[in-house]
PDB file as gemmi writes it, atoms N, CA and C in Angstrom:
CRYST1    1.000    1.000    1.000  90.00  90.00  90.00 P 1                      
ATOM      1  N   MET A   1      93.380  35.744  18.056  1.00  0.00           N  
ATOM      2  CA  MET A   1      92.748  37.014  18.309  1.00  0.00           C  
ATOM      3  C   MET A   1      93.784  37.965  18.886  1.00  0.00           C  
ATOM      4  N   THR A   2      93.881  39.131  18.312  1.00  0.00           N  
ATOM      5  CA  THR A   2      94.805  40.137  18.830  1.00  0.00           C  
ATOM      6  C   THR A   2      94.021  41.381  19.210  1.00  0.00           C  
ATOM      7  N   LEU A   3      94.468  42.015  20.272  1.00  0.00           N  
ATOM      8  CA  LEU A   3      93.845  43.241  20.738  1.00  0.00           C  
ATOM      9  C   LEU A   3      94.864  44.368  20.610  1.00  0.00           C  
ATOM     10  N   THR A   4      94.476  45.446  19.997  1.00  0.00           N  
ATOM     11  CA  THR A   4      95.392  46.572  19.868  1.00  0.00           C  
ATOM     12  C   THR A   4      95.059  47.624  20.915  1.00  0.00           C  
ATOM     13  N   ALA A   5      96.078  48.335  21.345  1.00  0.00           N  
ATOM     14  CA  ALA A   5      95.884  49.372  22.357  1.00  0.00           C  
ATOM     15  C   ALA A   5      95.127  50.566  21.790  1.00  0.00           C  
ATOM     16  N   ALA A   6      95.237  50.796  20.490  1.00  0.00           N  
ATOM     17  CA  ALA A   6      94.609  51.975  19.879  1.00  0.00           C  
ATOM     18  C   ALA A   6      93.086  51.872  19.856  1.00  0.00           C  
ATOM     19  N   ASN A   7      92.558  50.686  19.758  1.00  0.00           N  
ATOM     20  CA  ASN A   7      91.113  50.506  19.648  1.00  0.00           C  
ATOM     21  C   ASN A   7      90.460  50.085  20.971  1.00  0.00           C  
ATOM     22  N   GLY A   8      91.096  50.378  22.079  1.00  0.00           N  
ATOM     23  CA  GLY A   8      90.527  50.018  23.376  1.00  0.00           C  
ATOM     24  C   GLY A   8      90.751  48.568  23.746  1.00  0.00           C  
ATOM     25  N   GLY A   9      91.698  47.915  23.100  1.00  0.00           N  
ATOM     26  CA  GLY A   9      91.967  46.509  23.388  1.00  0.00           C  
ATOM     27  C   GLY A   9      92.453  46.271  24.801  1.00  0.00           C  
ATOM     28  N   VAL A  10      93.241  47.213  25.312  1.00  0.00           N  
ATOM     29  CA  VAL A  10      93.750  47.067  26.674  1.00  0.00           C  
ATOM     30  C   VAL A  10      92.598  47.116  27.665  1.00  0.00           C  
ATOM     31  N   LEU A  11      91.701  48.064  27.475  1.00  0.00           N  
ATOM     32  CA  LEU A  11      90.549  48.185  28.363  1.00  0.00           C  
ATOM     33  C   LEU A  11      89.672  46.931  28.278  1.00  0.00           C  
ATOM     34  N   LEU A  12      89.482  46.416  27.085  1.00  0.00           N  
ATOM     35  CA  LEU A  12      88.696  45.197  26.907  1.00  0.00           C  
ATOM     36  C   LEU A  12      89.357  44.010  27.629  1.00  0.00           C  
ATOM     37  N   ALA A  13      90.676  43.899  27.522  1.00  0.00           N  
ATOM     38  CA  ALA A  13      91.387  42.812  28.195  1.00  0.00           C  
ATOM     39  C   ALA A  13      91.236  42.928  29.713  1.00  0.00           C  
ATOM     40  N   ILE A  14      91.340  44.147  30.230  1.00  0.00           N  
ATOM     41  CA  ILE A  14      91.187  44.355  31.669  1.00  0.00           C  
ATOM     42  C   ILE A  14      89.779  43.986  32.115  1.00  0.00           C  
ATOM     43  N   LEU A  15      88.783  44.383  31.352  1.00  0.00           N  
ATOM     44  CA  LEU A  15      87.397  44.060  31.698  1.00  0.00           C  
ATOM     45  C   LEU A  15      87.140  42.557  31.672  1.00  0.00           C  
ATOM     46  N   ILE A  16      87.704  41.873  30.680  1.00  0.00           N  
ATOM     47  CA  ILE A  16      87.532  40.420  30.592  1.00  0.00           C  
ATOM     48  C   ILE A  16      88.204  39.737  31.783  1.00  0.00           C  
ATOM     49  N   MET A  17      89.423  40.179  32.136  1.00  0.00           N  
ATOM     50  CA  MET A  17      90.114  39.585  33.286  1.00  0.00           C  
ATOM     51  C   MET A  17      89.355  39.854  34.586  1.00  0.00           C  
ATOM     52  N   ALA A  18      88.785  41.049  34.718  1.00  0.00           N  
ATOM     53  CA  ALA A  18      88.002  41.372  35.921  1.00  0.00           C  
ATOM     54  C   ALA A  18      86.764  40.483  35.997  1.00  0.00           C  
ATOM     55  N   LEU A  19      86.102  40.271  34.870  1.00  0.00           N  
ATOM     56  CA  LEU A  19      84.922  39.416  34.842  1.00  0.00           C  
ATOM     57  C   LEU A  19      85.266  37.975  35.203  1.00  0.00           C  
ATOM     58  N   VAL A  20      86.351  37.453  34.653  1.00  0.00           N  
ATOM     59  CA  VAL A  20      86.763  36.085  34.964  1.00  0.00           C  
ATOM     60  C   VAL A  20      87.121  35.959  36.439  1.00  0.00           C  
ATOM     61  N   THR A  21      87.819  36.955  36.978  1.00  0.00           N  
ATOM     62  CA  THR A  21      88.164  36.932  38.406  1.00  0.00           C  
ATOM     63  C   THR A  21      86.911  36.948  39.266  1.00  0.00           C  
ATOM     64  N   TYR A  22      85.970  37.815  38.926  1.00  0.00           N  
ATOM     65  CA  TYR A  22      84.725  37.886  39.693  1.00  0.00           C  
ATOM     66  C   TYR A  22      83.965  36.568  39.627  1.00  0.00           C  
ATOM     67  N   LEU A  23      83.840  35.997  38.431  1.00  0.00           N  
ATOM     68  CA  LEU A  23      83.107  34.741  38.292  1.00  0.00           C  
ATOM     69  C   LEU A  23      83.782  33.608  39.055  1.00  0.00           C  
ATOM     70  N   THR A  24      85.106  33.596  39.075  1.00  0.00           N  
ATOM     71  CA  THR A  24      85.824  32.570  39.828  1.00  0.00           C  
ATOM     72  C   THR A  24      85.530  32.690  41.316  1.00  0.00           C  
ATOM     73  N   ARG A  25      85.597  33.905  41.830  1.00  0.00           N  
ATOM     74  CA  ARG A  25      85.346  34.106  43.261  1.00  0.00           C  
ATOM     75  C   ARG A  25      83.879  33.854  43.605  1.00  0.00           C  
ATOM     76  N   ALA A  26      82.975  34.371  42.789  1.00  0.00           N  
ATOM     77  CA  ALA A  26      81.550  34.180  43.046  1.00  0.00           C  
ATOM     78  C   ALA A  26      81.183  32.702  42.933  1.00  0.00           C  
ATOM     79  N   GLY A  27      81.799  32.008  41.977  1.00  0.00           N  
ATOM     80  CA  GLY A  27      81.546  30.578  41.829  1.00  0.00           C  
ATOM     81  C   GLY A  27      81.976  29.800  43.054  1.00  0.00           C  
ATOM     82  N   GLY A  28      83.118  30.177  43.637  1.00  0.00           N  
ATOM     83  CA  GLY A  28      83.578  29.519  44.855  1.00  0.00           C  
ATOM     84  C   GLY A  28      82.611  29.719  46.007  1.00  0.00           C  
ATOM     85  N   VAL A  29      82.125  30.944  46.154  1.00  0.00           N  
ATOM     86  CA  VAL A  29      81.147  31.230  47.211  1.00  0.00           C  
ATOM     87  C   VAL A  29      79.862  30.458  46.955  1.00  0.00           C  
ATOM     88  N   PHE A  30      79.417  30.430  45.701  1.00  0.00           N  
ATOM     89  CA  PHE A  30      78.190  29.719  45.327  1.00  0.00           C  
ATOM     90  C   PHE A  30      78.302  28.229  45.660  1.00  0.00           C  
ATOM     91  N   VAL A  31      79.418  27.623  45.298  1.00  0.00           N  
ATOM     92  CA  VAL A  31      79.595  26.193  45.543  1.00  0.00           C  
ATOM     93  C   VAL A  31      79.700  25.910  47.039  1.00  0.00           C  
ATOM     94  N   MET A  32      80.492  26.714  47.755  1.00  0.00           N  
ATOM     95  CA  MET A  32      80.690  26.459  49.183  1.00  0.00           C  
ATOM     96  C   MET A  32      79.424  26.719  50.000  1.00  0.00           C  
ATOM     97  N   ALA A  33      78.532  27.570  49.505  1.00  0.00           N  
ATOM     98  CA  ALA A  33      77.279  27.819  50.217  1.00  0.00           C  
ATOM     99  C   ALA A  33      76.367  26.600  50.152  1.00  0.00           C  
ATOM    100  N   ARG A  34      76.560  25.752  49.158  1.00  0.00           N  
ATOM    101  CA  ARG A  34      75.702  24.587  48.988  1.00  0.00           C  
ATOM    102  C   ARG A  34      76.370  23.274  49.401  1.00  0.00           C  
ATOM    103  N   LEU A  35      77.620  23.342  49.787  1.00  0.00           N  
ATOM    104  CA  LEU A  35      78.373  22.150  50.147  1.00  0.00           C  
ATOM    105  C   LEU A  35      78.436  22.029  51.672  1.00  0.00           C  
ATOM    106  N   PRO A  36      78.005  20.911  52.203  1.00  0.00           N  
ATOM    107  CA  PRO A  36      78.116  20.765  53.663  1.00  0.00           C  
ATOM    108  C   PRO A  36      79.592  20.663  54.059  1.00  0.00           C  
ATOM    109  N   ILE A  37      79.977  21.462  55.042  1.00  0.00           N  
ATOM    110  CA  ILE A  37      81.373  21.482  55.469  1.00  0.00           C  
ATOM    111  C   ILE A  37      81.544  20.497  56.619  1.00  0.00           C  
ATOM    112  N   GLY A  38      82.002  19.330  56.254  1.00  0.00           N  
ATOM    113  CA  GLY A  38      82.287  18.294  57.238  1.00  0.00           C  
ATOM    114  C   GLY A  38      83.777  18.275  57.529  1.00  0.00           C  
ATOM    115  N   PRO A  39      84.219  17.326  58.321  1.00  0.00           N  
ATOM    116  CA  PRO A  39      85.644  17.258  58.665  1.00  0.00           C  
ATOM    117  C   PRO A  39      86.541  17.043  57.447  1.00  0.00           C  
ATOM    118  N   ARG A  40      86.061  16.295  56.476  1.00  0.00           N  
ATOM    119  CA  ARG A  40      86.865  16.017  55.285  1.00  0.00           C  
ATOM    120  C   ARG A  40      87.052  17.277  54.440  1.00  0.00           C  
ATOM    121  N   VAL A  41      85.989  18.040  54.235  1.00  0.00           N  
ATOM    122  CA  VAL A  41      86.070  19.286  53.469  1.00  0.00           C  
ATOM    123  C   VAL A  41      86.919  20.307  54.223  1.00  0.00           C  
ATOM    124  N   GLU A  42      86.774  20.359  55.525  1.00  0.00           N  
ATOM    125  CA  GLU A  42      87.561  21.304  56.327  1.00  0.00           C  
ATOM    126  C   GLU A  42      89.054  20.975  56.240  1.00  0.00           C  
ATOM    127  N   ARG A  43      89.415  19.700  56.275  1.00  0.00           N  
ATOM    128  CA  ARG A  43      90.821  19.309  56.122  1.00  0.00           C  
ATOM    129  C   ARG A  43      91.346  19.703  54.754  1.00  0.00           C  
ATOM    130  N   PHE A  44      90.516  19.538  53.715  1.00  0.00           N  
ATOM    131  CA  PHE A  44      90.910  19.914  52.364  1.00  0.00           C  
ATOM    132  C   PHE A  44      91.175  21.415  52.274  1.00  0.00           C  
ATOM    133  N   ILE A  45      90.293  22.218  52.828  1.00  0.00           N  
ATOM    134  CA  ILE A  45      90.447  23.673  52.782  1.00  0.00           C  
ATOM    135  C   ILE A  45      91.703  24.097  53.538  1.00  0.00           C  
ATOM    136  N   ASN A  46      91.934  23.517  54.700  1.00  0.00           N  
ATOM    137  CA  ASN A  46      93.129  23.853  55.475  1.00  0.00           C  
ATOM    138  C   ASN A  46      94.408  23.438  54.757  1.00  0.00           C  
ATOM    139  N   ALA A  47      94.390  22.298  54.077  1.00  0.00           N  
ATOM    140  CA  ALA A  47      95.572  21.849  53.342  1.00  0.00           C  
ATOM    141  C   ALA A  47      95.827  22.719  52.122  1.00  0.00           C  
ATOM    142  N   MET A  48      94.774  23.234  51.518  1.00  0.00           N  
ATOM    143  CA  MET A  48      94.946  24.088  50.337  1.00  0.00           C  
ATOM    144  C   MET A  48      95.713  25.348  50.667  1.00  0.00           C  
ATOM    145  N   ALA A  49      95.482  25.937  51.835  1.00  0.00           N  
ATOM    146  CA  ALA A  49      96.173  27.173  52.201  1.00  0.00           C  
ATOM    147  C   ALA A  49      97.683  26.954  52.223  1.00  0.00           C  
ATOM    148  N   GLY A  50      98.117  25.883  52.825  1.00  0.00           N  
ATOM    149  CA  GLY A  50      99.542  25.579  52.851  1.00  0.00           C  
ATOM    150  C   GLY A  50     100.094  25.243  51.484  1.00  0.00           C  
ATOM    151  N   SER A  51      99.308  24.568  50.669  1.00  0.00           N  
ATOM    152  CA  SER A  51      99.746  24.207  49.322  1.00  0.00           C  
ATOM    153  C   SER A  51      99.953  25.443  48.463  1.00  0.00           C  
ATOM    154  N   VAL A  52      99.051  26.391  48.575  1.00  0.00           N  
ATOM    155  CA  VAL A  52      99.188  27.631  47.804  1.00  0.00           C  
ATOM    156  C   VAL A  52     100.422  28.392  48.261  1.00  0.00           C  
ATOM    157  N   LEU A  53     100.654  28.431  49.561  1.00  0.00           N  
ATOM    158  CA  LEU A  53     101.827  29.112  50.102  1.00  0.00           C  
ATOM    159  C   LEU A  53     103.108  28.492  49.547  1.00  0.00           C  
ATOM    160  N   VAL A  54     103.207  27.191  49.539  1.00  0.00           N  
ATOM    161  CA  VAL A  54     104.385  26.509  49.009  1.00  0.00           C  
ATOM    162  C   VAL A  54     104.519  26.747  47.508  1.00  0.00           C  
ATOM    163  N   ALA A  55     103.413  26.711  46.784  1.00  0.00           N  
ATOM    164  CA  ALA A  55     103.445  26.911  45.337  1.00  0.00           C  
ATOM    165  C   ALA A  55     103.910  28.311  44.962  1.00  0.00           C  
ATOM    166  N   VAL A  56     103.643  29.288  45.799  1.00  0.00           N  
ATOM    167  CA  VAL A  56     104.069  30.662  45.512  1.00  0.00           C  
ATOM    168  C   VAL A  56     105.536  30.860  45.874  1.00  0.00           C  
ATOM    169  N   ILE A  57     105.975  30.296  46.978  1.00  0.00           N  
ATOM    170  CA  ILE A  57     107.318  30.573  47.489  1.00  0.00           C  
ATOM    171  C   ILE A  57     108.402  29.729  46.819  1.00  0.00           C  
ATOM    172  N   THR A  58     108.134  28.488  46.487  1.00  0.00           N  
ATOM    173  CA  THR A  58     109.167  27.596  45.971  1.00  0.00           C  
ATOM    174  C   THR A  58     109.831  28.096  44.686  1.00  0.00           C  
ATOM    175  N   PRO A  59     109.110  28.541  43.662  1.00  0.00           N  
ATOM    176  CA  PRO A  59     109.800  29.042  42.469  1.00  0.00           C  
ATOM    177  C   PRO A  59     110.703  30.247  42.761  1.00  0.00           C  
ATOM    178  N   MET A  60     110.280  31.100  43.681  1.00  0.00           N  
ATOM    179  CA  MET A  60     111.115  32.251  44.028  1.00  0.00           C  
ATOM    180  C   MET A  60     112.388  31.789  44.728  1.00  0.00           C  
ATOM    181  N   ALA A  61     112.306  30.756  45.540  1.00  0.00           N  
ATOM    182  CA  ALA A  61     113.495  30.264  46.236  1.00  0.00           C  
ATOM    183  C   ALA A  61     114.445  29.569  45.270  1.00  0.00           C  
ATOM    184  N   VAL A  62     113.904  28.848  44.306  1.00  0.00           N  
ATOM    185  CA  VAL A  62     114.748  28.143  43.344  1.00  0.00           C  
ATOM    186  C   VAL A  62     115.466  29.130  42.431  1.00  0.00           C  
ATOM    187  N   ASN A  63     114.767  30.133  41.952  1.00  0.00           N  
ATOM    188  CA  ASN A  63     115.341  31.082  41.001  1.00  0.00           C  
ATOM    189  C   ASN A  63     115.845  32.364  41.653  1.00  0.00           C  
ATOM    190  N   GLY A  64     115.616  32.527  42.946  1.00  0.00           N  
ATOM    191  CA  GLY A  64     115.923  33.783  43.611  1.00  0.00           C  
ATOM    192  C   GLY A  64     117.290  33.820  44.257  1.00  0.00           C  
ATOM    193  N   ASP A  65     117.495  34.848  45.042  1.00  0.00           N  
ATOM    194  CA  ASP A  65     118.763  35.064  45.727  1.00  0.00           C  
ATOM    195  C   ASP A  65     118.739  34.423  47.121  1.00  0.00           C  
ATOM    196  N   GLY A  66     119.743  34.746  47.923  1.00  0.00           N  
ATOM    197  CA  GLY A  66     119.823  34.200  49.271  1.00  0.00           C  
ATOM    198  C   GLY A  66     118.664  34.642  50.146  1.00  0.00           C  
ATOM    199  N   GLY A  67     118.181  35.860  49.922  1.00  0.00           N  
ATOM    200  CA  GLY A  67     117.037  36.351  50.688  1.00  0.00           C  
ATOM    201  C   GLY A  67     115.796  35.511  50.450  1.00  0.00           C  
ATOM    202  N   ALA A  68     115.588  35.109  49.200  1.00  0.00           N  
ATOM    203  CA  ALA A  68     114.428  34.275  48.878  1.00  0.00           C  
ATOM    204  C   ALA A  68     114.560  32.899  49.510  1.00  0.00           C  
ATOM    205  N   ARG A  69     115.772  32.362  49.509  1.00  0.00           N  
ATOM    206  CA  ARG A  69     115.973  31.044  50.109  1.00  0.00           C  
ATOM    207  C   ARG A  69     115.794  31.084  51.633  1.00  0.00           C  
ATOM    208  N   MET A  70     116.308  32.141  52.249  1.00  0.00           N  
ATOM    209  CA  MET A  70     116.135  32.279  53.695  1.00  0.00           C  
ATOM    210  C   MET A  70     114.664  32.518  54.051  1.00  0.00           C  
ATOM    211  N   ALA A  71     113.953  33.238  53.178  1.00  0.00           N  
ATOM    212  CA  ALA A  71     112.518  33.447  53.398  1.00  0.00           C  
ATOM    213  C   ALA A  71     111.775  32.118  53.359  1.00  0.00           C  
ATOM    214  N   LEU A  72     112.174  31.246  52.449  1.00  0.00           N  
ATOM    215  CA  LEU A  72     111.547  29.920  52.372  1.00  0.00           C  
ATOM    216  C   LEU A  72     111.798  29.128  53.651  1.00  0.00           C  
ATOM    217  N   VAL A  73     113.014  29.171  54.147  1.00  0.00           N  
ATOM    218  CA  VAL A  73     113.346  28.450  55.375  1.00  0.00           C  
ATOM    219  C   VAL A  73     112.543  29.008  56.552  1.00  0.00           C  
ATOM    220  N   ALA A  74     112.482  30.339  56.660  1.00  0.00           N  
ATOM    221  CA  ALA A  74     111.738  30.963  57.760  1.00  0.00           C  
ATOM    222  C   ALA A  74     110.250  30.654  57.663  1.00  0.00           C  
ATOM    223  N   THR A  75     109.716  30.736  56.453  1.00  0.00           N  
ATOM    224  CA  THR A  75     108.296  30.457  56.256  1.00  0.00           C  
ATOM    225  C   THR A  75     107.972  29.008  56.619  1.00  0.00           C  
ATOM    226  N   ALA A  76     108.805  28.094  56.158  1.00  0.00           N  
ATOM    227  CA  ALA A  76     108.570  26.677  56.463  1.00  0.00           C  
ATOM    228  C   ALA A  76     108.669  26.421  57.964  1.00  0.00           C  
ATOM    229  N   GLY A  77     109.658  27.023  58.607  1.00  0.00           N  
ATOM    230  CA  GLY A  77     109.815  26.821  60.047  1.00  0.00           C  
ATOM    231  C   GLY A  77     108.634  27.327  60.845  1.00  0.00           C  
ATOM    232  N   VAL A  78     108.186  28.543  60.532  1.00  0.00           N  
ATOM    233  CA  VAL A  78     107.045  29.108  61.260  1.00  0.00           C  
ATOM    234  C   VAL A  78     105.777  28.315  60.952  1.00  0.00           C  
ATOM    235  N   MET A  79     105.622  27.882  59.711  1.00  0.00           N  
ATOM    236  CA  MET A  79     104.439  27.101  59.344  1.00  0.00           C  
ATOM    237  C   MET A  79     104.405  25.768  60.089  1.00  0.00           C  
ATOM    238  N   LEU A  80     105.562  25.133  60.230  1.00  0.00           N  
ATOM    239  CA  LEU A  80     105.616  23.859  60.957  1.00  0.00           C  
ATOM    240  C   LEU A  80     105.332  24.040  62.444  1.00  0.00           C  
ATOM    241  N   VAL A  81     105.788  25.155  63.009  1.00  0.00           N  
ATOM    242  CA  VAL A  81     105.596  25.378  64.436  1.00  0.00           C  
ATOM    243  C   VAL A  81     104.186  25.861  64.745  1.00  0.00           C  
ATOM    244  N   LEU A  82     103.741  26.902  64.040  1.00  0.00           N  
ATOM    245  CA  LEU A  82     102.451  27.524  64.362  1.00  0.00           C  
ATOM    246  C   LEU A  82     101.265  26.963  63.577  1.00  0.00           C  
ATOM    247  N   ARG A  83     101.553  26.411  62.403  1.00  0.00           N  
ATOM    248  CA  ARG A  83     100.501  25.889  61.514  1.00  0.00           C  
ATOM    249  C   ARG A  83      99.485  26.958  61.121  1.00  0.00           C  
ATOM    250  N   LYS A  84      99.968  28.176  60.940  1.00  0.00           N  
ATOM    251  CA  LYS A  84      99.119  29.287  60.505  1.00  0.00           C  
ATOM    252  C   LYS A  84      99.835  30.014  59.376  1.00  0.00           C  
ATOM    253  N   PRO A  85      99.177  30.205  58.235  1.00  0.00           N  
ATOM    254  CA  PRO A  85      99.871  30.793  57.094  1.00  0.00           C  
ATOM    255  C   PRO A  85     100.231  32.272  57.249  1.00  0.00           C  
ATOM    256  N   LEU A  86      99.407  33.056  57.904  1.00  0.00           N  
ATOM    257  CA  LEU A  86      99.687  34.489  57.976  1.00  0.00           C  
ATOM    258  C   LEU A  86     100.975  34.802  58.741  1.00  0.00           C  
ATOM    259  N   PRO A  87     101.211  34.248  59.935  1.00  0.00           N  
ATOM    260  CA  PRO A  87     102.502  34.497  60.583  1.00  0.00           C  
ATOM    261  C   PRO A  87     103.679  33.943  59.776  1.00  0.00           C  
ATOM    262  N   ALA A  88     103.459  32.835  59.068  1.00  0.00           N  
ATOM    263  CA  ALA A  88     104.532  32.257  58.250  1.00  0.00           C  
ATOM    264  C   ALA A  88     104.893  33.193  57.105  1.00  0.00           C  
ATOM    265  N   ILE A  89     103.886  33.772  56.461  1.00  0.00           N  
ATOM    266  CA  ILE A  89     104.140  34.727  55.380  1.00  0.00           C  
ATOM    267  C   ILE A  89     104.868  35.948  55.929  1.00  0.00           C  
ATOM    268  N   ALA A  90     104.426  36.444  57.075  1.00  0.00           N  
ATOM    269  CA  ALA A  90     105.069  37.614  57.682  1.00  0.00           C  
ATOM    270  C   ALA A  90     106.531  37.314  58.016  1.00  0.00           C  
ATOM    271  N   ALA A  91     106.800  36.134  58.544  1.00  0.00           N  
ATOM    272  CA  ALA A  91     108.177  35.759  58.865  1.00  0.00           C  
ATOM    273  C   ALA A  91     109.034  35.685  57.608  1.00  0.00           C  
ATOM    274  N   GLY A  92     108.485  35.156  56.540  1.00  0.00           N  
ATOM    275  CA  GLY A  92     109.226  35.074  55.285  1.00  0.00           C  
ATOM    276  C   GLY A  92     109.543  36.445  54.717  1.00  0.00           C  
ATOM    277  N   ILE A  93     108.569  37.346  54.745  1.00  0.00           N  
ATOM    278  CA  ILE A  93     108.790  38.702  54.238  1.00  0.00           C  
ATOM    279  C   ILE A  93     109.843  39.420  55.073  1.00  0.00           C  
ATOM    280  N   LEU A  94     109.715  39.315  56.386  1.00  0.00           N  
ATOM    281  CA  LEU A  94     110.663  39.967  57.285  1.00  0.00           C  
ATOM    282  C   LEU A  94     112.076  39.404  57.098  1.00  0.00           C  
ATOM    283  N   THR A  95     112.186  38.098  56.969  1.00  0.00           N  
ATOM    284  CA  THR A  95     113.491  37.465  56.774  1.00  0.00           C  
ATOM    285  C   THR A  95     114.136  37.922  55.475  1.00  0.00           C  
ATOM    286  N   ALA A  96     113.359  37.950  54.380  1.00  0.00           N  
ATOM    287  CA  ALA A  96     113.906  38.387  53.097  1.00  0.00           C  
ATOM    288  C   ALA A  96     114.349  39.844  53.167  1.00  0.00           C  
ATOM    289  N   ALA A  97     113.549  40.683  53.802  1.00  0.00           N  
ATOM    290  CA  ALA A  97     113.889  42.102  53.910  1.00  0.00           C  
ATOM    291  C   ALA A  97     115.165  42.296  54.726  1.00  0.00           C  
ATOM    292  N   LEU A  98     115.262  41.605  55.860  1.00  0.00           N  
ATOM    293  CA  LEU A  98     116.458  41.729  56.696  1.00  0.00           C  
ATOM    294  C   LEU A  98     117.696  41.171  55.990  1.00  0.00           C  
ATOM    295  N   TRP A  99     117.554  40.055  55.314  1.00  0.00           N  
ATOM    296  CA  TRP A  99     118.668  39.454  54.581  1.00  0.00           C  
ATOM    297  C   TRP A  99     119.183  40.428  53.528  1.00  0.00           C  
ATOM    298  N   ARG A 100     118.281  41.015  52.778  1.00  0.00           N  
ATOM    299  CA  ARG A 100     118.689  41.937  51.719  1.00  0.00           C  
ATOM    300  C   ARG A 100     119.254  43.237  52.289  1.00  0.00           C  
ATOM    301  N   LEU A 101     118.773  43.651  53.448  1.00  0.00           N  
ATOM    302  CA  LEU A 101     119.308  44.850  54.100  1.00  0.00           C  
ATOM    303  C   LEU A 101     120.755  44.606  54.540  1.00  0.00           C  
ATOM    304  N   VAL A 102     121.006  43.449  55.139  1.00  0.00           N  
ATOM    305  CA  VAL A 102     122.344  43.128  55.618  1.00  0.00           C  
ATOM    306  C   VAL A 102     123.292  42.828  54.459  1.00  0.00           C  
ATOM    307  N   ALA A 103     122.788  42.141  53.433  1.00  0.00           N  
ATOM    308  CA  ALA A 103     123.637  41.720  52.321  1.00  0.00           C  
ATOM    309  C   ALA A 103     124.017  42.886  51.394  1.00  0.00           C  
ATOM    310  N   SER A 104     123.261  43.952  51.407  1.00  0.00           N  
ATOM    311  CA  SER A 104     123.581  45.046  50.462  1.00  0.00           C  
ATOM    312  C   SER A 104     124.573  46.030  50.981  1.00  0.00           C  
TER     313      SER A 104                                                      
END                                                                             
C-alpha cells in the first residue's frame, strides 16, 4: 500500500499514527485500571522505566560522539545513586550540552 502526498496520504498517515498512539495509551490505562498493583507489578513498572532509559541512550552512545558517551556515563551514575530517571535524564542532557560546548 502506498500513500501519495497529492491525495491526502500524508494526512491519512498522520491520523492513523495518532489513532494507534491513542489506542496504545488508552489500552495501557484500561489494563492497569483492572490489574491489582501488588509488589510484583510495582517492581515490574519501576524496572521498565530504567529499561526504557537504557534502550534510548545506548544506541546514541554507541553511534554518537564524545558528548553522547559522557551523557551515558552521567546518566548511569545518577541513576545508580538516586534511582530516579528524571534527574538521571537531566544530568545526561546537561553533560552532553556542556561537553559539546567545551569541545566546539
